[in-house]
C-alpha positions, -999 to +999 in steps of 0.1 A: +074+034-243+092+034-210+101+001-192+105-007-155+136-028-147+138-047-115+173-058-102+188-070-070+219-054-054+246-072-034+224-070-003+196-088-022+175-056-020+152-050-050+161-018-070+137-003-096+150+016-127+131+033-155+145+029-190+135+036-226+121+007-246+157+003-259+170-001-224+186+034-220+182+045-184+164+078-177+191+094-156+171+119-135+142+096-128+166+070-115+184+096-094+151+104-079+143+068-071+177+064-055+170+095-035+137+080-022+157+049-011+182+072+007+155+088+027+142+054+037+110+053+017+096+018+017+102-006-012+064-005-020+064+033-021+094+033-045+077+006-066+045+027-069+065+058-078+084+041-106+053+028-122+035+062-119+065+079-134+066+053-162+030+063-170+041+100-171+071+091-194+047+073-217+027+105-219+058+126-225+070+103-254+036+099-270+032+136-271+068+143-281+074+166-251+105+176-233+102+167-196+125+196-186+101+222-201+072+216-177+042+239-177+007+240-162-007+233-196+014+201-198+001+190-164-035+197-173-031+178-205-016+149-186-046+148-163-069+147-193-048+119-207-051+099-174-089+105-175-090+088-209-095+120-227-073+112-257-073+087-285-040+074-273-051+067-237-086+054-237-084+038-202-104+057-176-090+061-141-106+070-108-099+105-095-079+092-065-057+072-089-051+103-110-043+124-080-017+098-068-001+098-103+001+136-104+015+137-069+043+114-080+051+138-109+051+167-085+075+149-062+098+142-090+099+179-101+102+191-066+133+169-063+147+183-095+141+219-085+158+213-052+189+193-065+191+198-103+174+231-110+199+239-137+182+214-161+147+228-157+131+253-181+099+263-164+081+292-148+065+269-122+079+273-087+083+237-074+108+247-048+108+278-026+139+301-027+139+302+011+149+266+013+174+264-016+202+273+007+198+243+028+201+209+010+198+187+040+173+158+035+153+167+066+146+203+056+139+193+020+113+167+031+096+190+055+093+215+027+080+189+003+052+178+027+036+212+028+046+228-005+036+199-028+003+195-011-005+232-015+003+234-052-016+202-059-048+218-048-051+236-081-050+204-100-065+179-076-096+162-088-126+157-065-126+122-052-157+102-046-154+086-012-162+049-014-175+029+015-148+008+032-152-029+024-153-056+051-161-092+050-193-104+066-198-136+086-210-156+056-180-146+035-155-154+062-170-188+067-167-195+029-131-183+029-120-205+058-139-235+045-122-233+011-094-257+005-061-238+004-025-248+004-009-244+038+009-211+030-022-194+018-043-207+047-017-194+071-016-160+054-053-156+054-055-166+091-027-141+101-043-113+081-077-119+097-064-123+133-038-095+134-051-069+109-016-064+095-011-049+061-001-073+034+033-056+031+038-061+068+028-098+066+053-105+038+081-088+058+076-112+088+107-132+096+110-164+116+129-145+143+099-121+147+076-150+158+072-161+195+053-193+193+052-199+230+035-165+236+014-166+204+026-132+192+045-117+162+067-086+162+060-063+132+094-047+125+087-030+091+057-008+083+046+020+059+046+044+089+070+047+118+041+043+142+035+008+128+070-004+133+081-026+163+045-034+174+032-067+186+002-085+172-014-117+184-026-149+170-049-177+182-038-211+194-052-226+162-032-203+140-001-209+162-005-247+155-009-240+118+022-218+119+042-246+135+030-271+109+039-246+081+074-240+094+080-277+095+064-286+062+078-257+042+110-244+058+124-275+076+115-303+052+127-284+022+157-269+040+150-235+026+177-209+034+154-180+041+146-160+072+112-148+058+081-166+068+061-166+036+079-182+007+071-192-029+061-229-031+064-235-069+083-226-100+119-217-106+119-192-077+106-218-052+119-210-017+123-173-023+104-147-004+068-141-016+062-109-035+030-089-036+024-099-072+020-136-065-002-129-034-024-105-055-028-133-081-039-157-053-066-133-040-079-127-075-082-164-080-099-169-047-123-141-055-133-158-087-138-191-070-160-177-042-177-151-065-171-121-043-143-097-041-115-104-015-084-083-009-058-086+018-068-051+032-104-062+037-093-084+066-078-053+083-111-035+080-130-066+092-108-071+123-110-034+133-148-034+130-152-066+149-129-054+178-148-022+180-182-039+180-170-062+208-162-032+230-124-029+226-111+006+233-102+026+203-067+033+217-060-005+218-073-010+182-050+019+172-020+002+188-028-031+171-032-015+137-001+006+141-017+040+137-002+073+150-036+089+158-068+075+172-087+097+147-071+078+118-084+045+132-119+059+137-121+075+103-107+047+083-116+015+099-144+018+125-176+013+106-206-004+122-220-034+104-256-036+091-264-061+119-252-037+146-271-007+131-302-028+129-298-040+165-293-005+179-322+008+158-345-019+171-336-010+207-346+026+200-378+016+182-388-007+210-383+021+236-404+044+215-432+018+213-431+015+251-433+052+256-465+053+234-483+030+258 
């Protein structure tokens, strides 16, 4: 089975590698991961790709296949394997998860077809001849965006759209009344008041914070439109932030520019990673007996701002979206209370008209 190796380079940046169980690196996968870093894909994106490709390599090895001899039959069989359709892989995955995994595989083969086509033995056209003459990163990526999406349509599973989850007033009250350590209390407060993604929150540095003006500059985001935007916090959270900086950073003399740090263990004082924060939210969900994820605070804030009359364009700017339509489609969902209130108004008018 394949293994994911995580190392740090001289600049303290995390690098992900895929190796065999014996520790032998998979050359072309690691070239692809390096390529993703070269074109400025976010660390979280690269991390997700390496784990999706690990899954694909597990499938390749278990079925004793040659990854260079890729065919439509292999891809169809892989999808069946992801669905839990084999005795080897009994885990059943959601269609959207399977689609993301297959997209990672297509991205990898699209890269190989563009830069290492000599190793491939396939009749599938992952890379158009019209673009092979130009190996610039820009033209390659522009081609990838349209071409991969087009070819994925033949294999893409129909996804069941689930309702977006938000936290109601009762749940929020329970969360903020729960006893948390100062770091987790601050993290929850910032997520709720700013609507930032968890990756954006963990990338906040002390130099990005303006305590006097109660605002934070978000410098890194999963999209360019989300970078270098300002978000705002309340006076109460600003006071909590000051206490946290004193209690955690200054008292312990931690040498880190990042705001959120690990508080225990051998890596105490190092920057928080998503894994430890995810574990915190799982534990909190078990304690309070309802599901809580960092992204639910983003949905909750957007809905509350919308229901309080804030213009969509301002909500878009706060969330860091490129298009207003994205904000409306993804995050603006009226609560049951709002729907009931508006329905009651109409029902009352209808009753009056009957008289």
